[in-house]
C-alpha positions as CSV (number, residue, x, y, z in Angstrom):
1,X,0.0,-22.2,5.2
2,X,0.5,-21.9,8.9
3,X,0.2,-18.8,11.0
4,X,3.9,-18.7,11.7
5,X,4.8,-18.7,8.0
6,X,2.3,-16.0,7.4
7,X,3.8,-13.9,10.2
8,X,7.3,-14.4,8.7
9,X,6.0,-13.2,5.3
10,X,4.4,-10.1,6.9
11,X,7.4,-9.3,9.0
12,X,9.7,-9.6,5.9
13,X,7.6,-7.1,3.9
14,X,7.3,-4.7,6.9
15,X,11.0,-4.7,7.4
16,X,11.9,-4.0,3.8
17,X,9.1,-1.4,3.5
18,X,10.0,0.5,6.7
19,X,13.8,0.3,6.1
20,X,13.4,1.7,2.6
21,X,11.1,4.5,3.8
22,X,13.5,5.4,6.7
23,X,16.4,5.5,4.3
24,X,14.6,7.7,1.8
25,X,13.3,10.0,4.5
26,X,16.7,10.5,6.1
27,X,18.8,10.8,2.9
28,X,16.5,12.5,0.3
29,X,15.0,16.0,0.0
30,X,11.3,16.0,-0.9
31,X,11.0,15.8,-4.7
32,X,14.6,14.7,-5.2
33,X,15.0,12.1,-8.1
34,X,17.8,9.6,-8.6
35,X,17.9,7.8,-12.0
36,X,18.7,4.1,-11.6
37,X,17.8,3.2,-15.2
38,X,16.1,5.2,-17.9
39,X,12.9,3.4,-17.0
40,X,13.3,3.4,-13.2
41,X,13.9,6.2,-10.8
42,X,13.9,6.8,-7.1
43,X,11.7,9.8,-6.6
44,X,10.9,10.9,-3.0
45,X,7.3,12.1,-2.6
46,X,4.9,12.1,0.4
47,X,1.2,11.2,0.2
48,X,-1.0,12.8,2.8
49,X,-4.2,11.5,1.4
50,X,-5.7,8.4,-0.1
51,X,-4.9,6.6,-3.4
52,X,-3.4,8.9,-6.0
53,X,-3.0,11.7,-3.4
54,X,-6.7,12.3,-3.1
55,X,-7.8,14.1,0.1
56,X,-11.2,14.0,1.9
57,X,-11.0,17.8,2.1
58,X,-11.2,17.9,-1.7
59,X,-14.7,16.4,-1.6
60,X,-16.1,17.3,1.9
61,X,-16.4,20.6,3.7
62,X,-13.8,19.8,6.3
63,X,-10.3,20.9,7.0
64,X,-7.3,19.0,5.5
65,X,-6.2,18.1,9.1
66,X,-9.6,16.7,10.0
67,X,-9.8,14.8,6.7
68,X,-6.3,13.3,7.4
69,X,-7.4,12.1,10.8
70,X,-10.6,10.6,9.5
71,X,-8.7,8.8,6.8
72,X,-6.1,7.4,9.2
73,X,-8.8,6.1,11.6
74,X,-10.6,4.5,8.6
75,X,-7.3,2.8,7.7
76,X,-6.9,1.5,11.2
77,X,-10.3,-0.1,11.0
78,X,-9.5,-1.5,7.6
79,X,-6.2,-3.0,8.8
80,X,-8.0,-4.6,11.7
81,X,-10.6,-6.1,9.4
82,X,-7.9,-7.4,7.0
83,X,-6.1,-8.9,10.0
84,X,-9.2,-10.7,11.1
85,X,-9.8,-12.0,7.6
86,X,-6.2,-13.4,7.6
87,X,-6.7,-15.0,11.0
88,X,-10.0,-16.5,9.7
89,X,-8.6,-18.0,6.5
90,X,-5.7,-19.5,8.4
91,X,-8.1,-20.9,11.0
92,X,-10.3,-22.5,8.3
93,X,-7.2,-23.9,6.6
94,X,-8.0,-22.2,3.3
95,X,-5.9,-22.5,0.2
96,X,-2.3,-21.4,0.4
97,X,-2.9,-19.0,-2.4
98,X,-5.7,-17.2,-0.5
99,X,-3.6,-17.0,2.7
100,X,-0.6,-15.6,0.9
101,X,-2.8,-13.0,-0.9
102,X,-4.4,-11.8,2.3
103,X,-1.1,-11.8,4.1
104,X,0.4,-9.5,1.4
105,X,-2.6,-7.2,1.5
106,X,-2.4,-7.0,5.3
107,X,1.4,-6.4,5.4
108,X,1.0,-3.6,2.8
109,X,-1.9,-1.9,4.6
110,X,0.0,-2.2,7.9
111,X,3.2,-0.8,6.4
112,X,1.4,2.4,5.2
113,X,-0.6,2.8,8.4
114,X,2.7,3.0,10.3
115,X,3.6,6.0,8.2
116,X,0.2,7.6,8.8
117,X,0.1,7.1,12.5
118,X,3.7,7.7,13.6
119,X,5.8,9.5,11.0
120,X,4.3,12.9,11.9
121,X,5.8,12.7,15.4
122,X,9.0,11.0,14.4
123,X,10.3,13.3,11.6
124,X,10.6,17.0,10.9
125,X,9.6,18.1,7.4
126,X,11.5,17.2,4.2
127,X,11.0,20.5,2.3
128,X,14.5,21.7,1.0
129,X,16.1,19.6,3.7
130,X,16.8,16.0,4.7
131,X,14.5,15.0,7.5
132,X,15.7,14.2,11.0
133,X,14.5,11.1,12.8
134,X,13.3,11.7,16.4
135,X,13.2,15.4,15.7
136,X,12.5,18.0,18.4
137,X,10.3,19.8,15.9
138,X,8.1,17.1,14.1
139,X,6.1,18.1,11.1
140,X,2.8,16.7,12.3
141,X,1.2,14.8,15.1
142,X,0.0,11.3,16.0
143,X,-2.4,10.1,13.2
144,X,-1.2,12.9,10.9
145,X,1.8,11.4,9.2
146,X,2.4,11.2,5.5
147,X,3.1,8.0,3.6
148,X,6.5,7.9,2.0
149,X,6.6,6.9,-1.7
150,X,9.7,6.4,-3.8
151,X,9.4,3.8,-6.6
152,X,8.9,5.4,-10.0
153,X,8.8,3.6,-13.3
154,X,8.4,6.1,-16.2
155,X,8.9,3.2,-18.7
156,X,7.6,5.4,-21.6
157,X,8.2,9.1,-21.6
158,X,7.3,10.7,-24.9
159,X,4.9,13.1,-26.7
160,X,1.7,12.3,-28.4
161,X,2.0,12.7,-32.2
162,X,0.3,15.9,-33.4
163,X,-2.2,14.0,-35.5
164,X,-3.8,12.3,-32.4
165,X,-7.1,14.0,-31.7
166,X,-7.5,15.9,-28.4
167,X,-4.0,14.9,-26.9
168,X,-1.7,15.6,-29.9
169,X,1.4,17.4,-28.8
170,X,0.8,16.6,-25.1
171,X,3.3,14.7,-22.9
172,X,2.6,11.0,-22.4
173,X,4.2,9.1,-19.6
174,X,3.7,5.4,-18.6
175,X,3.9,4.4,-15.7
176,X,3.0,7.6,-13.9
177,X,2.3,6.7,-10.2
178,X,5.0,6.8,-7.5
179,X,4.6,4.0,-4.9
180,X,6.4,2.0,-2.2
181,X,7.0,-1.6,-1.1
182,X,3.8,-1.7,0.9
183,X,1.8,-0.6,-2.2
184,X,3.5,-3.3,-4.2
185,X,2.5,-5.9,-1.6
186,X,-1.2,-4.8,-1.7
187,X,-1.3,-4.7,-5.5
188,X,0.3,-8.2,-5.6
189,X,-2.2,-9.6,-3.1
190,X,-5.1,-8.1,-5.0
191,X,-3.7,-9.3,-8.3
192,X,-3.4,-12.9,-7.0
193,X,-7.0,-12.8,-5.9
194,X,-8.1,-11.6,-9.3
195,X,-6.0,-13.9,-11.5
196,X,-6.1,-17.0,-9.3
197,X,-9.6,-16.5,-7.9
198,X,-10.7,-20.2,-8.4
199,X,-7.5,-21.5,-6.9
200,X,-7.6,-19.1,-4.0
201,X,-11.2,-19.9,-2.9
202,X,-11.2,-23.5,-4.3
203,X,-10.6,-25.3,-1.0
204,X,-13.3,-23.5,0.9
205,X,-15.8,-24.0,-1.9
206,X,-15.0,-27.7,-2.2
207,X,-15.3,-28.2,1.6
208,X,-18.7,-26.5,1.7
209,X,-19.8,-28.6,-1.3
210,X,-18.7,-31.8,0.5
211,X,-20.3,-30.9,3.7
212,X,-23.5,-30.0,1.9
213,X,-23.6,-33.4,0.1
214,X,-23.0,-35.2,3.4
215,X,-25.9,-33.3,5.0
216,X,-28.2,-34.0,2.1
217,X,-27.3,-37.8,2.2
218,X,-28.0,-38.0,5.9
219,X,-31.4,-36.4,5.4
């Protein structure tokens, strides 16, 4: 897969991701749900931390603002690393499966880092109001934006039977997390690497094996 095709895939994901986030941010109040189907809802939430809303300040003796800055800087380095990985696998002409997977992961990571870096200075808050783009009173600062999530699939929403030990009578909901297009791209890329591991890394391994055999025969 060529560099140009990889860039087209990344651009397509970024456009869909950012347009969906901009629409939600400028049309929804924080926490506002819209039911599309019984098993799918649009639910606007914002994630100021890492996966599942975790924050560094929950684990380290630092302020929430400092923790957010550290997390954003870490994400920037991670995106740079994934970008180099993508360039490297394309340069080595690795398998198409591997290149697509890494491109998906890179696009998703870049999509979320855009929120973290810029949204704090582009929007005002969404609490009890619809946010304004290019607001004169932004809710944060550079590197202190919150990631916009909106895709919610409560495919099963029920109550555990009373006879079930420990959880009987408690609510049970599957699938609980709220995510976005960028998260979907990352999960899909990781899933491809896990499910099609041999196919993804096959070309590189075969090339190394051939080169090793040629070197051994010359010796």
